[in-house]
N, C-alpha and C positions, 0 to 999 in steps of 0.2 A: 514168438515162442512163449505166450503167456498161457500157463497151465490154469491158474485161477486168479481172479481179481474181483475184490469185493468193494463196493463203495457204498457207504450209508451215511447220508446227511441227515441232519436234525429235522424231524417232521414239523410241519407247520401247526404247532399246538402250544399250548401255554407252557412256561417254564415250570410251573407246579407239576403239571402232568409228566414232564420229562424227568423231574426230579423223584417223582413217585416210581417211575420206571427203575430208576437207578437204585432206589431204596429196596425193591423187591428183587432185583436180579442185575446188579451193575456188572459182575463178571461176565455174564452171558451177553449182555448188551455190548460190551466193549471187545470182546473176544471173537474169534473166527475159526473155522476149520482150516483156513489158509495158513494160519499161524502154527498149527500142530504138526509135528514131525510124525510120519506114519511109515508103514512098510514099504508103501510105494517109492520112498525115497531111495531104496537100494537099486532101483532100475532107472529113476529119474533124478535129476540134481536140481534142486530149487534154490533160487535166490528170494529170500523172503523180505519184504519191507513193510513198514507200518508208517502211517502218517495221520496224526491227530491234532485236532485243534479244539480247544475247551476252555471254559471259564473255570476258575478255582476261587476260593475264599480269600487265599493270601498267596501271591506268587512266590514270596520268599519262603514260606513254609512249604508249599508244593514243590518247589525246587529242591530243597534240602531232602524232603522225602523222596522224590524220583531219583535223585543221585544215589542215595543209599540204597534203593530197590535195584538199580544197576549193578552196584559194587556187590549186593547180597546175592545176586544171580550170575556171578562171575563175569559181569560186563563192564563197560567204562563209558565215561562221557567223552565225546570227541569234540563237541562244541557247545558253548552257552553264551547266550547274549542277553543278559538282564538290563533292561532300561526302562525309563520313564517317558512316556510320550505325552507332551503338553498338547491338550485339545484346544483350549482357549484361556485367555487371562481377562478378567474384569477388575476395573479400578473404581472406587468410590471415595469422594472426599467426605470425611467424617468430621473434619474441623479444618480451620484456616491453615493449619500447617500439618495436617496428617492425611494420609490416603490408606484406604483399606484395599489392598491387592488380594484377589481370590483367584487361585490357579487351579483349574480342572485338568486332571492328568489321568492316564492310564498305565498302569504298570504291566509290562509283558516280558516274557523270556522265550526265545527260541533254543532249543535244546536237541542235540543230536546223540543217540546212545547206540552202543553197539553191544549186542548181547549174544551168547551162543544160541544157535538157531533152535536147540532143543529147549530152550528157556524163554524164547518168544512168548509163548502163550501164557505161561504164568507170569512174566513181567508185565504184559499188558493188563492182566487181571489186577495185580497189585497196584499198577499205576491208577486204575479205574477209581479207587477210593478218593482220589483228589478232585474228581470232576464234580462240579456244581452245575454246569450246563454244557452239553456236548454240542459243537458246532458241525464237525464231521469227523469220520474215521475211514480211513482207506487202508485196507491190507492187501498186499499183493504177493503171490508165488509164482515167480517166473521160472519155467523149466529151461535150463541152460545146458542140458546133456549134449544136444546137437552141436552147441557152439564149442564146447569143450572138445568134442570129437573133431570138428573142423580146425581147431587150434592145433591139436595133436597131429593131423594129417599135415598141416601146412609146416609143422615143426620137422617132421620126418622128411618131407620133401626137400626142404632147405638143408637139412643136414645131409642127405644123400647128394645134393647138388653140390654143397660144400666140400665133401670128400672128392667128388669127380674133379673140381676144379683145383683142389689141393694137389691131387695126383698129376693132372695135366701140367702145372706149373713145375712140378718137381722133374717130370720126365721131358716135357717139350719146351719148356719156356726158354729160349735162347737169346732173343732180341729184348733189349732192355724196355723197349715202348710196349711190346707185347706183353712182357712180364708185369709191367706196371698196370696195364689195363686189366689183366687176369687178377692182379691182386685186389685191385679196387672192386671188380665183380665179386671175388671170394669175400670180401669185407661186406658188402650189400647182403650177400646170402647168410652169412653169419648174423647180421642184424635182423634179418627177417626170422630165423631160427630163434634168436633171442627174444624177439617180440612176441612170438607165439608162446614161448615158455612163460615169459612174464605176463602175458594176457590170462593164461591158464591159472597162473598162481593167484592173480587178482580175483579171478572168479572163484577159485577154491576158498580164498578168504572171505569173499561176500557170502558164499554158501555156508560156511562154518559161523560166521558172525553176522546175525540179521541187523538191520539197520532200523531204528525208531526215530522218526522226526517228529518233534512235538512243538506246538505253538500253544503257550498257555498266557492267559491274562485274567485280570480282576476287574471288578466294576470299577467305574470312574470315581477317583478320590479328589477330595478338595483340601486345599491348604491355603489358609488365610494369614496374612502377615500385615501389620501396620508400618508403613513407611513414611519418611519425612517427605513432606511436600516442598520442593525446591522452588516452585513458582512464587510469585509476589504474593503476599498476604492480601494486598489492596484489590487484587484481582478476584479474589473470593470473599470480599467483604459482604456480610449478611445484608439482605434486602431490608426496606422499611418494615414491611410486615413481619419479617422474622425478627427484627429488633423489637418491635412492639410486644409480639408474644413473649420475648424473652424477658422485657421489662414488667410485663403482666405477672410472669411467674415469679420474677424476683421480688415483686411487690407482695405477692401471696406469701412467698417464703417468710417475708419480713413479718407481715401480720401474723402468720402461724407461729413465729418465734415469740412475738408479743404475747399471744394468746397462751403459748406454752409456759411462758414466764409467770402471767398472771395466775394460771391454775397451780403453779409451783408454790406461789406465795399465799395461796388461799387461807391458811392459818393466820396469816398476819392480817387479812381483811376480817376474819372472824373475831379475831381478839380485839380488832378497832372497833367492830360492831358491837361487841359486848361492852366495851368501855363507854361507847357512845350512849347505849341504852341505859346503863347504870347511871351515867351521868345525868341523863334526862329524868329518870326515876327520883335520883336524889334530889335534883333541883325542884322538881314538882312537889316532893314531899316537904321540903324546906320552906316553899312558899305557902304551903297550908299551916 
């Protein structure tokens, strides 16, 4: 008894093209006529549901915004599961006693919202502002008018049967075993009537409050951390070539330090040179 069902998956185009579509008309892109209450709802009874999966800039920020949207539209959150899924971990030795550990992970959140059926359309349009890339969007409107009618008829039949059994027990129930069997049958009939009534109440609740299932995620994130290397240092002793390169760098650093020191005392060399030249001139003049 599906009256309307729409399933639109992300087209096989570049993400930039999809983003441009959102920027031009994101509300129209995410909404659907299946989410709109119309005059036909007076003769037909619809259970409306929406299922979306999309990427966001930040799962935390999008979660807060979506929850606020639900409350703003007289709805509520029935489920949320925010978690970080580790994709893979890499480790690299950066020194004899240290390791650089890089964790690649993705943050996701599964959210279930319930909003009044008259607010489903506007709620979806407001949620769309968080979409960075849409994976899929499914919106359904299931006509349950016949199911409600079937439950009503089942409840009436069970109620009539219950009344007849009750009268029979009161008027003709003489033997204990017959009375017990009749009472058990009466209880089963009462359960059938109650179940039909509860089923209709559940359907009415689903009609009045639409369900929105969301799965949101963000781009893969990196976390780097320097950890202590608990393995033996000897196991990671540098090779001969590594030590030669390190020694060459150390020698160059010493030579550079000496050159910098000599440059710093250039004034002393200048003074010494002037004294030496003056001494030579004076000595030459004295000999003459």
